[in-house]
C-alpha positions in Angstrom: 0.0 0.0 0.0 1.5 3.4 -0.9 1.4 6.4 1.3 -1.7 7.9 -0.3 -3.6 4.6 0.0 -2.6 4.3 3.6 -3.8 7.9 4.3 -7.1 7.2 2.6 -7.5 3.9 4.5 -7.0 5.8 7.8 -9.5 8.4 6.9 -12.1 5.8 6.0 -11.4 4.0 9.3 -11.9 7.2 11.2 -15.3 7.7 9.6 -16.2 4.0 10.3 -15.3 4.6 14.0 -17.4 7.7 14.1 -20.3 5.7 12.7 -19.7 3.0 15.4 -19.9 5.6 18.2 -23.0 7.2 16.6 -24.7 3.8 16.3 -23.9 3.1 20.0 -25.4 6.4 21.0 -28.5 5.8 18.9 -29.0 2.4 20.6 -28.7 3.8 24.2 -30.9 6.8 23.4 -33.5 4.5 22.0 -33.9 2.8 25.4 -30.8 0.6 25.7 -31.2 -2.0 23.0 -29.0 -4.5 24.8 -28.4 -7.2 22.1 -27.5 -4.6 19.5 -25.2 -2.8 22.0 -23.3 -5.9 23.0 -22.8 -6.7 19.3 -20.7 -3.5 19.0 -18.1 -4.9 21.4 -15.1 -7.3 21.0 -15.7 -10.5 22.9 -13.0 -9.6 25.4 -13.9 -5.9 25.5 -14.1 -3.8 28.7 -16.4 -0.9 29.8 -14.8 1.2 32.6 -17.4 3.6 33.6 -19.4 5.5 36.1 -20.9 3.1 38.5 -24.6 2.3 38.5 -26.1 2.7 41.9 -28.5 -0.3 41.2 -25.8 -2.8 41.9 -22.6 -0.9 42.7 -23.2 1.8 45.3 -20.1 3.7 46.2 -19.5 6.6 48.5 -20.7 9.9 47.3 -17.9 11.9 45.7 -15.7 8.8 45.1 -16.0 9.1 41.3 -15.8 5.4 41.3 -15.6 3.3 38.2 -16.8 -0.2 37.7 -15.2 -2.6 35.2 -17.4 -4.7 33.0 -15.4 -7.2 31.0 -16.6 -9.5 28.2 -20.0 -9.8 26.6 -21.8 -11.2 29.6 -20.8 -8.4 31.9 -21.2 -5.7 29.3 -24.8 -7.0 28.7 -25.4 -6.8 32.4 -24.2 -3.2 32.4 -26.6 -2.2 29.6 -29.5 -4.0 31.2 -28.9 -2.1 34.5 -28.7 1.2 32.7 -31.9 0.3 30.8 -33.7 -0.1 34.2 -32.1 3.0 35.7 -32.7 5.6 33.0 -36.1 6.5 31.6 -34.6 8.9 29.1 -31.2 9.7 27.8 -30.0 12.0 25.1 -26.2 11.8 24.4 -24.3 14.6 22.7 -20.9 13.3 21.6 -18.0 15.3 20.2 -15.0 13.5 18.8 -11.8 15.2 20.1 -9.2 12.9 18.6 -9.4 9.6 16.7 -6.1 7.9 15.8 -5.9 4.8 13.6 -2.7 2.8 14.0 -0.5 1.9 11.0 -1.8 -1.7 11.1 -5.3 -0.4 10.2 -6.7 -2.9 12.8 -6.5 -0.9 16.0 -7.3 2.7 17.0 -7.9 5.0 19.9 -10.4 7.9 20.4 -11.2 10.6 22.8 -14.7 12.1 23.0 -16.4 14.8 25.0 -19.9 13.9 26.1 -23.0 15.5 27.7 -26.1 13.6 28.7 -29.3 15.1 29.9 -31.4 12.2 31.3 -34.3 11.2 33.5 -33.4 8.6 36.1 -34.5 7.3 39.4 -33.0 9.2 42.4 -34.3 7.9 45.7 -37.3 6.4 44.1 -38.3 9.6 42.2 -37.9 10.2 38.5 -35.4 13.1 38.3 -33.9 15.2 35.6 -30.1 14.9 35.7 -27.1 16.1 33.8 -23.9 14.0 33.2 -20.9 14.8 31.2 -17.2 14.4 30.8 -14.8 12.6 28.4 -14.5 9.0 27.1 -11.3 7.3 26.1 -11.8 4.5 23.7 -9.8 1.7 22.1 -11.1 0.0 19.0 -10.2 -3.1 17.1 -11.3 -4.4 13.7 -12.8 -7.8 13.9 -13.6 -9.6 10.6 -13.4 -6.2 8.9 -15.7 -4.4 11.3 -14.7 -1.8 13.9 -15.7 -2.7 17.4 -15.2 -1.3 20.9 -12.3 -2.9 22.8 -12.2 -0.5 25.8 -14.3 2.5 26.7 -13.3 4.4 29.8 -15.8 7.0 31.0 -14.7 10.0 33.0 -17.6 11.9 34.6 -16.8 15.6 35.2 -20.4 16.6 35.7 -23.1 14.7 37.7 -26.0 17.0 38.8 -29.7 17.2 39.1 -31.3 19.6 36.7 -33.2 21.5 39.3 -30.2 21.8 41.6 -27.8 22.8 38.9 -24.0 22.4 39.4 -23.2 25.4 41.5 -21.5 25.6 44.0 -20.2 22.0 43.2 -20.6 20.1 40.0 -20.9 16.9 42.1 -24.0 16.4 44.2 -23.6 15.1 47.7 -25.4 11.8 46.9 -24.4 11.0 43.3 -27.3 9.5 41.3 -24.8 7.5 39.1 
């Protein structure tokens, strides 16, 4: 492959990765379509993300992350989120996507904001979450899939309460 072909292949891969992320967001925003979400992951993929208080309560302010590894655990994560959130609307902005020279692996960094409705102490509550996501991707049988997604939450707040004076509420809903 000459230099121009390699550059074009990398640009095509970047666009495929953007479509992968967009499809992921569409599936979560449509109510957490679990089977389709799991299909977007490598068999040995890992989600490192904001904990869900349904099964992983952590101390408020700990900014804890839970590791979900492999299809079975990732499925469990999406099922939990489907029960936790009544409504989500992700806004994702790609900051940087880099495809390695092998054209089989890549990394990406995204900025995200998510207004949502979720259960807080048994009451449906409008919430805001946001931060960055650091992703690793692998191409499996010619298709880009998530290998690792690590979520960094920089904003967790109820809508009514806002995020002043602190952008983290005392009892984090996620």
